[in-house]
C-alpha positions as CSV (number, residue, x, y, z in Angstrom):
1,M,-36.0,70.1,12.6
2,G,-33.8,69.0,15.5
3,S,-30.1,69.2,15.6
4,W,-27.3,66.7,16.4
5,R,-23.7,67.4,17.4
6,L,-21.0,66.6,14.9
7,F,-17.4,65.9,15.9
8,K,-15.4,65.8,12.6
9,D,-11.7,65.7,11.6
10,T,-10.7,63.8,8.5
11,V,-7.4,65.7,8.2
12,N,-5.5,64.9,11.3
13,P,-5.2,61.1,12.0
14,V,-5.7,60.2,15.7
15,S,-4.3,57.5,17.9
16,T,-6.4,54.4,18.7
17,A,-6.6,55.5,22.4
18,L,-7.9,58.9,21.6
19,G,-10.4,57.9,18.8
20,L,-11.8,55.0,20.8
21,S,-12.1,57.1,24.0
22,I,-14.0,59.8,22.2
23,D,-16.4,57.2,20.8
24,D,-16.9,55.5,24.2
25,T,-17.8,58.9,25.7
26,L,-20.6,59.5,23.1
27,P,-23.4,57.4,24.6
28,L,-22.4,58.4,28.1
29,S,-22.8,62.1,27.1
30,L,-26.4,61.3,26.0
31,S,-27.3,59.4,29.2
32,Q,-25.4,61.3,31.8
33,H,-24.8,64.8,30.3
34,G,-28.1,65.5,28.5
35,S,-26.5,65.7,25.0
36,P,-28.4,65.1,21.8
37,P,-27.1,62.4,19.5
38,I,-23.4,62.9,18.5
39,L,-21.8,61.7,15.2
40,H,-18.0,61.4,15.2
41,L,-16.4,61.2,11.8
42,Y,-12.6,60.9,11.7
43,I,-9.5,58.9,10.7
44,F,-7.0,56.8,12.6
45,K,-3.3,56.6,12.3
46,P,-2.3,53.3,10.7
47,S,-3.7,50.7,13.2
48,A,-5.3,47.4,13.8
49,I,-8.3,47.3,16.1
50,V,-9.8,44.0,17.3
51,G,-13.4,43.5,18.5
52,K,-14.2,43.5,22.2
53,Y,-14.3,39.7,22.5
54,Q,-11.3,38.8,20.3
55,D,-8.0,37.4,21.4
56,I,-5.6,40.1,20.1
57,E,-2.6,37.8,20.1
58,A,-4.5,35.2,18.1
59,A,-5.8,37.8,15.7
60,L,-2.7,39.8,14.9
61,M,1.1,39.3,14.3
62,L,2.0,41.8,17.0
63,D,5.7,41.7,16.3
64,R,5.0,42.7,12.7
65,C,2.7,45.5,13.9
66,R,5.4,46.9,16.1
67,K,8.1,46.6,13.4
68,R,5.9,48.4,10.9
69,G,4.7,51.1,13.4
70,I,1.1,49.9,13.3
71,E,-0.8,50.7,16.5
72,Y,-3.1,48.0,17.9
73,N,-5.9,48.2,20.4
74,R,-9.3,46.7,21.4
75,R,-12.6,48.5,21.0
76,S,-15.6,48.3,23.2
77,T,-17.9,47.0,20.5
78,G,-18.0,43.5,19.1
79,G,-17.2,42.2,15.6
80,G,-13.8,41.3,14.0
81,T,-10.5,42.9,13.3
82,V,-10.4,46.1,11.3
83,I,-7.3,47.7,9.7
84,M,-7.6,51.5,9.9
85,G,-5.7,54.4,8.5
86,P,-6.0,57.8,6.7
87,K,-8.1,56.3,3.8
88,V,-10.7,54.6,6.0
89,V,-13.5,56.7,7.4
90,A,-14.0,55.9,11.1
91,L,-17.6,56.5,12.3
92,G,-18.8,56.6,15.9
93,L,-22.4,57.4,16.8
94,G,-24.0,57.9,20.2
95,I,-27.7,57.6,19.9
96,N,-30.7,56.5,22.0
97,I,-32.4,53.2,21.2
98,D,-35.8,55.0,21.1
99,Q,-34.6,57.7,18.7
100,P,-37.4,58.4,16.2
101,G,-36.4,56.8,12.9
102,L,-34.6,53.9,14.5
103,K,-36.3,50.5,14.2
104,K,-36.7,48.4,17.3
105,G,-34.1,46.1,18.8
106,I,-30.4,45.8,18.0
107,G,-31.3,44.2,14.6
108,G,-33.5,47.2,13.8
109,V,-30.6,49.5,14.8
110,F,-28.3,47.8,12.4
111,E,-30.9,47.9,9.6
112,S,-31.7,51.6,10.2
113,L,-28.1,52.8,10.4
114,S,-26.8,50.6,7.6
115,A,-29.5,52.1,5.4
116,V,-27.9,55.5,6.1
117,L,-24.5,54.4,4.8
118,I,-26.2,52.6,1.9
119,K,-27.8,55.9,0.9
120,A,-24.5,57.8,1.3
121,L,-22.7,55.3,-1.0
122,H,-25.6,55.4,-3.5
123,D,-25.2,59.1,-3.7
124,L,-21.5,58.6,-4.5
125,G,-22.5,56.3,-7.3
126,I,-22.1,52.9,-5.6
127,E,-24.9,50.4,-5.1
128,V,-24.5,48.6,-1.8
129,G,-26.4,46.0,0.3
130,F,-26.4,44.8,3.9
131,R,-24.8,41.4,4.5
132,P,-25.6,39.7,7.8
133,K,-24.2,39.7,10.3
134,N,-22.6,43.2,10.1
135,D,-21.1,44.1,6.8
136,L,-22.0,46.3,3.8
137,E,-21.1,44.7,0.5
138,V,-20.9,45.3,-3.2
139,D,-21.5,42.2,-5.3
140,G,-20.4,40.0,-2.4
141,K,-17.3,42.1,-1.5
142,K,-17.1,43.9,1.9
143,I,-16.9,47.7,1.7
144,A,-17.8,48.6,5.3
145,G,-17.9,46.9,8.7
146,L,-20.4,47.7,11.4
147,S,-20.7,47.0,15.1
148,A,-22.7,48.3,18.0
149,S,-23.2,47.9,21.8
150,L,-25.8,49.1,24.3
151,E,-23.7,51.1,26.7
152,T,-26.4,52.2,29.1
153,E,-30.1,51.3,29.5
154,K,-30.9,53.1,26.2
155,A,-27.8,54.8,24.8
156,I,-26.0,52.9,22.0
157,L,-22.5,53.2,20.6
158,F,-22.6,52.4,16.9
159,H,-19.3,51.9,15.0
160,A,-18.5,51.7,11.3
161,S,-15.4,51.6,9.2
162,L,-15.9,52.6,5.5
163,L,-13.1,51.6,3.1
164,V,-12.2,54.5,0.8
165,D,-8.9,52.8,-0.1
166,F,-7.2,49.8,1.5
167,D,-3.8,48.1,1.8
168,I,-4.5,44.4,1.4
169,P,-0.8,43.3,1.5
170,L,-0.5,45.1,4.9
171,M,-3.6,43.3,6.2
172,L,-2.2,39.9,5.0
173,D,1.1,40.7,6.6
174,I,-0.1,41.6,10.1
175,M,-3.3,39.5,10.5
176,N,-2.9,36.1,11.9
177,Q,-5.3,34.2,9.6
178,P,-3.9,30.8,8.8
179,P,-6.3,30.0,5.9
180,L,-5.2,33.2,4.1
181,K,-1.6,32.6,4.9
182,L,-1.6,29.0,3.5
183,Y,-3.9,29.6,0.6
184,D,-1.4,29.8,-2.3
185,K,-3.4,32.6,-3.9
186,G,-3.9,34.4,-0.6
187,Y,-3.8,37.9,-2.1
188,N,-6.3,37.1,-4.9
189,C,-8.4,35.2,-2.5
190,F,-8.7,38.1,-0.1
191,S,-9.1,40.7,-2.8
192,Q,-12.2,38.8,-4.0
193,R,-13.7,39.4,-0.6
194,I,-13.1,43.1,-0.1
195,T,-13.5,46.3,-2.1
196,T,-13.2,50.0,-1.7
197,I,-14.9,53.2,-2.8
198,K,-11.9,54.0,-5.0
199,E,-12.1,50.6,-6.7
200,Q,-15.8,50.9,-7.3
201,L,-15.6,54.4,-8.7
202,G,-12.4,53.7,-10.7
203,H,-10.7,56.8,-9.4
204,D,-9.5,58.6,-6.2
205,I,-12.1,60.5,-4.2
206,D,-11.6,63.2,-1.6
207,M,-12.3,62.1,2.0
208,E,-14.3,65.2,2.6
209,R,-16.7,64.3,-0.2
210,V,-17.3,60.8,1.4
211,V,-17.8,62.3,4.8
212,G,-20.2,64.9,3.3
213,A,-22.3,62.2,1.8
214,I,-22.5,60.5,5.2
215,E,-23.6,63.7,6.9
216,K,-26.2,64.4,4.2
217,A,-27.6,60.8,4.5
218,F,-28.0,61.1,8.3
219,S,-29.7,64.5,7.9
220,Q,-32.2,63.1,5.4
221,K,-32.8,59.8,7.3
222,F,-33.5,61.5,10.7
223,G,-34.7,64.9,9.5
224,I,-32.0,66.8,11.5
225,S,-29.3,69.3,11.0
226,F,-25.7,69.1,12.4
227,D,-24.0,71.6,14.7
228,G,-20.2,71.4,14.3
229,D,-18.8,70.9,17.7
230,E,-16.1,69.4,19.8
231,P,-16.0,67.6,23.2
232,D,-16.8,70.0,26.1
233,T,-15.1,70.1,29.6
234,W,-17.2,67.2,31.0
235,E,-16.7,65.1,27.9
236,N,-12.9,65.8,27.8
237,K,-12.6,64.6,31.4
238,G,-14.3,61.3,30.5
239,I,-12.1,61.0,27.4
240,K,-8.9,61.5,29.4
241,D,-10.0,58.9,32.0
242,L,-10.7,56.3,29.2
243,I,-7.3,57.0,27.6
244,N,-5.5,56.6,31.0
245,N,-7.5,53.7,32.5
246,R,-8.6,51.7,29.5
247,Y,-7.0,52.2,26.1
248,T,-3.4,52.5,27.2
249,Q,-3.7,49.6,29.7
250,Q,-2.3,46.2,28.9
251,D,-5.0,44.4,30.8
252,W,-7.6,45.9,28.5
253,I,-5.7,45.4,25.3
254,F,-4.7,41.8,26.1
255,S,-8.0,40.7,27.8
256,H,-10.2,37.9,26.4
257,K,-7.6,35.1,26.0
258,H,-9.1,32.3,23.9
259,P,-8.2,28.7,23.6
260,R,-5.2,28.0,21.4
261,S,-6.1,28.3,17.7
262,S,-5.9,25.4,15.3
263,M,-6.3,25.1,11.6
264,G,-7.1,22.5,9.0
265,I,-7.5,22.0,5.3
266,G,-9.9,19.6,3.6
267,E,-10.7,18.6,0.1
268,F,-13.9,16.8,-0.8
269,K,-15.1,15.6,-4.2
270,T,-18.8,16.4,-4.9
271,P,-21.1,16.1,-8.0
272,G,-20.6,19.8,-8.4
273,G,-16.8,19.8,-8.3
274,L,-14.0,19.7,-5.9
275,L,-14.5,21.6,-2.6
276,G,-11.6,23.0,-0.7
277,I,-12.1,24.1,2.9
278,Y,-9.6,26.3,4.8
279,L,-10.6,26.3,8.4
280,S,-9.3,28.1,11.5
281,L,-10.7,27.4,14.9
282,A,-10.7,29.2,18.3
283,G,-11.3,26.3,20.6
284,S,-14.3,24.4,19.0
285,T,-15.6,27.5,17.2
286,I,-15.0,28.5,13.6
287,E,-13.0,31.7,13.6
288,H,-12.2,31.9,9.9
289,I,-13.3,29.8,6.9
290,I,-12.6,30.0,3.2
291,I,-14.6,27.9,0.7
292,T,-12.8,27.3,-2.6
293,G,-12.6,24.8,-5.4
294,D,-13.6,24.2,-9.0
295,F,-17.4,24.3,-8.4
296,F,-19.8,26.8,-10.0
297,S,-21.1,29.6,-7.7
298,T,-20.7,33.4,-7.2
299,T,-18.4,35.3,-5.0
300,K,-21.4,36.9,-3.4
301,D,-22.9,33.6,-2.4
302,I,-19.6,32.1,-1.2
303,N,-19.0,35.1,1.0
304,L,-22.5,34.9,2.4
305,L,-21.9,31.2,3.4
306,E,-18.5,32.1,4.9
307,S,-20.0,34.9,6.9
308,A,-22.9,32.7,8.2
309,L,-20.4,30.1,9.4
310,K,-18.1,32.5,11.4
311,W,-18.3,31.9,15.1
312,T,-20.3,28.7,14.6
313,S,-19.7,25.7,16.8
314,L,-18.0,22.9,14.9
315,K,-20.9,20.4,15.4
316,R,-22.8,19.0,12.4
317,E,-26.2,20.2,13.6
318,K,-24.9,23.7,14.3
319,I,-23.1,24.0,10.9
320,E,-26.3,22.8,9.1
321,E,-28.5,25.1,11.1
322,H,-26.4,28.2,10.2
323,L,-26.1,27.1,6.5
324,S,-29.9,26.7,6.4
325,E,-30.4,30.3,7.4
326,V,-28.9,31.6,4.1
327,W,-29.1,28.6,1.8
328,K,-30.9,28.7,-1.5
329,E,-31.2,26.2,-4.3
330,D,-28.1,25.8,-6.4
331,M,-26.1,28.2,-4.2
332,I,-23.2,26.0,-5.1
333,Y,-24.2,24.0,-8.1
334,G,-24.4,20.3,-7.4
335,V,-23.6,20.8,-3.7
336,T,-26.1,20.4,-0.8
337,I,-26.0,21.5,2.8
338,P,-25.0,17.9,4.1
339,T,-22.3,17.7,1.4
340,L,-20.8,21.1,2.4
341,T,-21.0,20.2,6.1
342,E,-19.2,17.0,5.4
343,A,-16.4,18.9,3.7
344,I,-16.1,21.2,6.7
345,L,-15.9,18.3,9.1
346,K,-13.3,16.6,7.0
347,A,-11.1,19.7,7.3
348,K,-11.6,19.3,11.1
349,E,-9.9,15.9,10.8
350,N,-6.7,17.6,9.6
351,L,-6.4,20.2,12.4
352,V,-2.9,21.4,13.4
353,N,-2.4,23.6,16.5
354,I,-0.7,27.0,15.8
């Protein structure tokens, strides 16, 4: 049985600059310092962290973050905005792409590592599935977000945020998501798309128990043991450099400016009922979409459709192509792919710049 290193602290919340710098050092330690895989389990101070390619000013109400003492930063992996805090497990993993037990390719990496978290949650009494492109869900509700990037020729940084408990009103207050803001049932709408370990269990759970389940699942999946450790001198130098030269620098935090956002709302009568589309665009790409109305479907299926449409070009053929990837018969009763596409394009006609 081999051994991996474990950096763990779920008692003392860290700043975004420190937590992200440690994570960025993990794959470098494998490729340049001869380290075995490193798992980093920790918690952040209350913060909002955008994905590498997001426009932070479009994603967040930064004035509200400052007023509420919420840190904000940009991570080096992709994906969307995550709201972190003492009740969200932050996970960073440095691992080689050819590690025994990992399936091939970045898709295989997501499949293999999501299976570990699925096992951990199963052991806590929660049945979870993987939702493309990068979420874990319970009955269509997100409970964890995943992201990854290949940092060297073979060393990967894998990120996950696991929701033990969550402040939805805070998220709605600081995230700049027009569809959620204008939807008159914004809180209920969003609460139908997210869940937590606490909600699923019906009671509070100690963070150490959650982290212990994650450690055990990794050990079983890869046939390894963990050595409790902390960054050494070489790694601490890299961490300090990243804090000073990346995660406290405005040109990193405010990089990736996108075209001005715009939003639109469309209603479309169908044989299956009234469809309401709340649409937010970055340039000509769908940034956020909410599908609502008086039709018959399931929360799980609607969330799957919304997830498939994120970051899709607002062209008929692209919308239909992405819907086709997840569509199944009677996904929305009485609604077809062309009908749903038409409703989305109608919302496009009512765009307003923000």
